[in-house]
Backbone as a ProteinNet text record, in pm:
[ID]
protein_1_A
[PRIMARY]
MPKAKILTLLEKAVAHDSSKQQFYINLPQSQETCLLLYQRSDSLLDLWHTEVPADWRGQGLGGDLARAAMDWVKENKCKAKVSCTFLKKFYRENPNPGWEGLM
[TERTIARY]
-218	-356.9	-302.8	-396.2	-372.6	-374.8	-295.2	-321.5	-440	-504.6	-617.1	-611.5	-710.5	-683.9	-646.4	-590.4	-525.7	-654.6	-673.3	-754	-727.3	-865.9	-858.7	-843	-834.7	-840	-994	-1058.1	-1227	-1221	-1148.6	-1214.4	-1111.1	-988.8	-889.5	-891.6	-1066.5	-1102.9	-1074.2	-1029.1	-1003	-1142.5	-1219.9	-1326	-1290.4	-1324.4	-1292.4	-1408.8	-1421.3	-1498.4	-1465.2	-1497.1	-1479.4	-1512	-1649.7	-1669.8	-1590.2	-1574.5	-1459.8	-1343.1	-1288.5	-1147.6	-1058.2	-1124.7	-1047.2	-1082.7	-958.6	-972.3	-952.4	-1036.4	-1042.7	-1095.4	-1060.7	-1081.5	-1128.7	-1285.2	-1348.5	-1299.3	-1282.1	-1197.3	-1330.7	-1380.6	-1405.9	-1457.5	-1547.6	-1601.1	-1490	-1515	-1396.4	-1466.9	-1454.5	-1535	-1400.2	-1301	-1158.1	-1174.1	-1096.7	-1053.6	-942.1	-901.6	-793.9	-756.4	-699.7	-732	-632.2	-606.9	-544.2	-647.5	-595.6	-683.5	-587.5	-661.8	-605.4	-689.6	-613.4	-695.4	-665.3	-789.6	-779.5	-779.6	-742.1	-763.8	-713.5	-840.6	-870.9	-788.6	-718.1	-693	-555.3	-505.2	-394.6	-462.9	-394.7	-449.3	-275.2	-308.7	-232	-257.7	-204.2	-188.1	-130.2	-167.8	-107.3	-144.8	-203.9	-185.7	-287.6	-178.1	-186.7	-232.6	-343	-364.7	-339.1	-312.3	-364.3	-358.5	-462.2	-437.6	-367.3	-297.1	-232	-200.6	-284.5	-314.6	-390.9	-376.1	-385.7	-254.3	-158.9	-39	40.5	122.9	181.2	154.6	15	-95.5	-63.7	0.2	32.6	-81.8	-214.7	-302.1	-288.1	-165.4	-124.9	-77.6	4.2	88.3	-74.6	-189.2	-306.1	-398.9	-358.9	-438.4	-327.3	-234.1	-147.7	-111.5	-136.3	-184.5	-310.3	-424.2	-526.3	-557.8	-504.9	-490.6	-404.2	-288.3	-208.6	-287.4	-351.4	-445	-557.5	-649.7	-713.3	-697	-572.1	-519.1	-449.2	-400.5	-367.6	-541.3	-604.9	-725	-804.6	-789.5	-873.8	-766.4	-681.5	-580.2	-566.3	-508.6	-480.1	-312.4	-281.4	-152.4	-149.9	-58.5	-39.4	61	69.6	134.5	159.2	284.1	316.9	356.3	230.8	277.9	323.6	286.7	262.4	406.8	485.1	608	602.4	479.9	510.1	460.5	401.7	360	471.4	581.2	669.8	724.8	796.5	893.2	826.8	710.5	631.4	657	629.9	621.2	777	894.7	1014.9	1115.7	1027.2	1063.2	951.6	854.9	799.1	716	839.1	817.5	746.8	635.4	589.8	571.3	589.4	586.2	496.3	369.5	232	212.1	283.8	280.4	359	474.1	528.2	479.6	556.5	459.1	352.1	307.9	179.6	242.4	369.8	413.6	487.1
2052.7	2007.6	1990.9	2085.1	2076.1	1891.8	1890.4	1768	1777.3	1616.7	1591.6	1654.6	1645.7	1719.4	1593	1635.9	1505.6	1443.2	1292.2	1251.6	1204.3	1235.2	1143.5	1056	1008.9	837.2	748.3	827.7	786	808.8	877.2	865.9	762.2	735.1	661.1	510.4	476.7	330.3	250.1	114.3	-6.7	-47.4	-97.3	-172.4	-319.8	-378.5	-562.9	-588.4	-595.2	-652.6	-848.1	-932.7	-1061	-1099	-1022.3	-1074.9	-1056.5	-896.2	-836.6	-868.1	-940.1	-1014.1	-856.5	-753.2	-631.6	-569	-477.6	-401.7	-243.3	-184.8	-78.2	67.8	186.1	290	408.9	417.4	508.1	692.4	731.5	858.6	959	1074.8	1153	1253	1322.1	1393.9	1355	1259.9	1218.1	1046.7	1046.4	939	842.5	817.4	727.8	668.5	569.3	458	425.5	404.2	327.2	174.8	113.5	-37.4	-156.2	-237.7	-374	-492	-544.5	-624.8	-781.9	-909.8	-1011.3	-1139.3	-1234.2	-1383.1	-1449	-1481.2	-1610.3	-1778.1	-1842.4	-2004.8	-2057.6	-2139.7	-2182.4	-2075.5	-2135.5	-2018.6	-1949.2	-1904.6	-1820.1	-1741.8	-1619.7	-1462.3	-1437.2	-1458.2	-1357.4	-1212.6	-1119.4	-981.6	-917.3	-896.9	-884.5	-744.9	-658.1	-504	-405.7	-299.1	-192.3	-65.7	-7.1	167.6	237.3	378.2	483.4	608.1	685.2	800.7	885.6	897.5	1028.4	1119.3	1234.9	1317.6	1279.9	1182.1	1075.2	1018.7	1053.2	972.2	1086	1006.5	1029.8	1078.1	983.6	969	877.3	794.2	624.4	520.2	581.5	482	373.3	385.1	251	160.8	174.7	104.6	81.6	165.7	95.7	-32.2	-5.2	-89.3	-234.5	-245.5	-362.2	-378.5	-308.2	-346.6	-435.9	-352.1	-429.8	-545.3	-543.8	-724.3	-802.3	-773.4	-890.2	-887.7	-809.9	-834	-951.8	-929.4	-1013	-1141.5	-1183.1	-1247.5	-1329	-1261.5	-1365.6	-1395.8	-1297.6	-1312.8	-1409.9	-1483.5	-1559.9	-1701	-1723.9	-1823.8	-1851.9	-1764.8	-1781	-1736.8	-1753.7	-1735	-1638.3	-1554.7	-1499.6	-1490.9	-1458.3	-1464.8	-1315.7	-1230.6	-1113	-1108.3	-1090.4	-1047.2	-891.9	-802.1	-637.7	-601.9	-510.5	-518.5	-378.8	-303.6	-209.3	-276.2	-361.4	-448.4	-523.9	-609.2	-644	-560.2	-453.6	-320.1	-307.2	-245	-250.6	-369.3	-468.5	-558.9	-599.2	-602.7	-564.6	-426	-343	-225	-203.5	-248.2	-261	-410.1	-446.7	-596.1	-589.5	-674.2	-695.2	-827.2	-835.5	-966.5	-1112.5	-988.1	-1086.7	-1172.8	-1068.1	-1127	-1240.3	-1292.7	-1415.4	-1525.7	-1589.1	-1695.9	-1698.5	-1543.7	-1576.7	-1542.7	-1536.5	-1492	-1625.9
-1366.3	-1253.7	-1127.3	-1012.6	-912.4	-836.8	-759.1	-677.4	-565.1	-599	-480.8	-383.6	-280.8	-117.3	-71.4	75.2	134.7	191.6	219.2	313.8	419.6	509.6	652.7	627.1	775.1	789.9	784.4	800.2	721.1	604.7	539.5	358.4	302.9	412.4	341.1	370.4	465.1	456.5	322.8	359.5	236.5	268.1	125.1	135.2	58.7	39	17.8	-31.5	-198.1	-267.8	-370.6	-256.9	-274.5	-460.9	-487.1	-637.4	-728.5	-709.3	-801.7	-801.3	-710.9	-656.4	-624.3	-533.6	-529.9	-416.9	-356.5	-243.3	-292.7	-251.7	-265.5	-185.7	-260.5	-122.6	-267.1	-240.3	-300.5	-263.9	-388.7	-342.9	-353.5	-254	-247.4	-352.9	-372.3	-497.4	-613.9	-635	-729.5	-792.6	-932.9	-1021.9	-1010	-951.8	-950.7	-809.7	-830.9	-739.5	-705	-593.2	-561.4	-566.6	-635.3	-654.2	-600.9	-559.7	-537.8	-600	-698.9	-786.8	-755.6	-731.4	-731.1	-775.9	-805.1	-833.8	-758.2	-713.3	-602.5	-673.7	-594.4	-634.5	-551.3	-464.3	-314.8	-225.4	-136.3	-38.6	-63	-210.9	-267.1	-341.9	-313.6	-356.8	-419.2	-548.2	-647.1	-655.8	-592.5	-594.6	-667.6	-821.2	-930.8	-979.6	-976.9	-966.9	-850	-818.2	-756.4	-837.6	-847.5	-858.9	-849.6	-799.3	-726.8	-863.1	-868.5	-970.3	-942.8	-1030	-1013.7	-907.3	-950.8	-867.2	-688	-656.6	-543.6	-503.7	-564.5	-539.5	-394.5	-324	-204.5	-108.1	-50.1	60.7	113.3	76.8	124	82.4	5.9	-53.7	-95	-154.5	-221	-93.9	4.5	122.7	189.6	204.4	315.3	206	111.6	-0.4	19.1	28.4	88.8	206.7	320.1	455.4	479	401.7	407.6	372.2	199.9	157.9	210.5	286.1	380.3	518.7	593.6	677.4	669.7	534.4	485.8	508.9	414	403.8	566.1	636.3	720.4	858.5	812.8	907.3	826.4	710.9	618.2	590.2	660.8	634.7	542.4	466.9	320	310.3	212.6	111.2	16.5	-4.1	-103	-174.3	-267.3	-402.8	-455.7	-462.4	-508.2	-612.8	-744.2	-892	-883.1	-812.5	-858.6	-803.8	-885.9	-853.8	-723.1	-728.2	-611.8	-522.9	-480.1	-370.3	-313.7	-393.2	-407.2	-304.8	-376.3	-329.9	-163.9	-138.1	-34.2	91.4	63.4	194.4	163.6	104.9	138	233.2	220	264.6	367.1	429.5	522.3	611.4	638.5	668.6	805.5	792.5	942.1	1007.2	1086.8	1157	1132.3	1194.6	1143.4	980.2	955.4	748	746.3	857.6	805.4	774.7	693.5	643.6	549.3	521	437.5	269.7	235.4	95.6	75.2
[MASK]
+++++++++++++++++++++++++++++++++++++++++++++++++++++++++++++++++++++++++++++++++++++++++++++++++++++++

């Protein structure tokens, strides 16, 4: 099966659905979605799962979700617990001074 098309910046836009406790990217011309799932308890978000469909991997979509989640945590004066192994690796390899003290 061929890889999916490369997304534009606009198509890579991350949305947030607090009622479903997820950040997501709707993939164009597809029924699939990229997801970052979390469990919220007061001001703590447990970022526990990230999923990018196989054909869409390699475009940085997981990183886009990771950045959006941490930016939201910061903007909303929350804390993050990182349980997802992908996110642990991403945050370790992509340090951001703006996220210091959030995890």
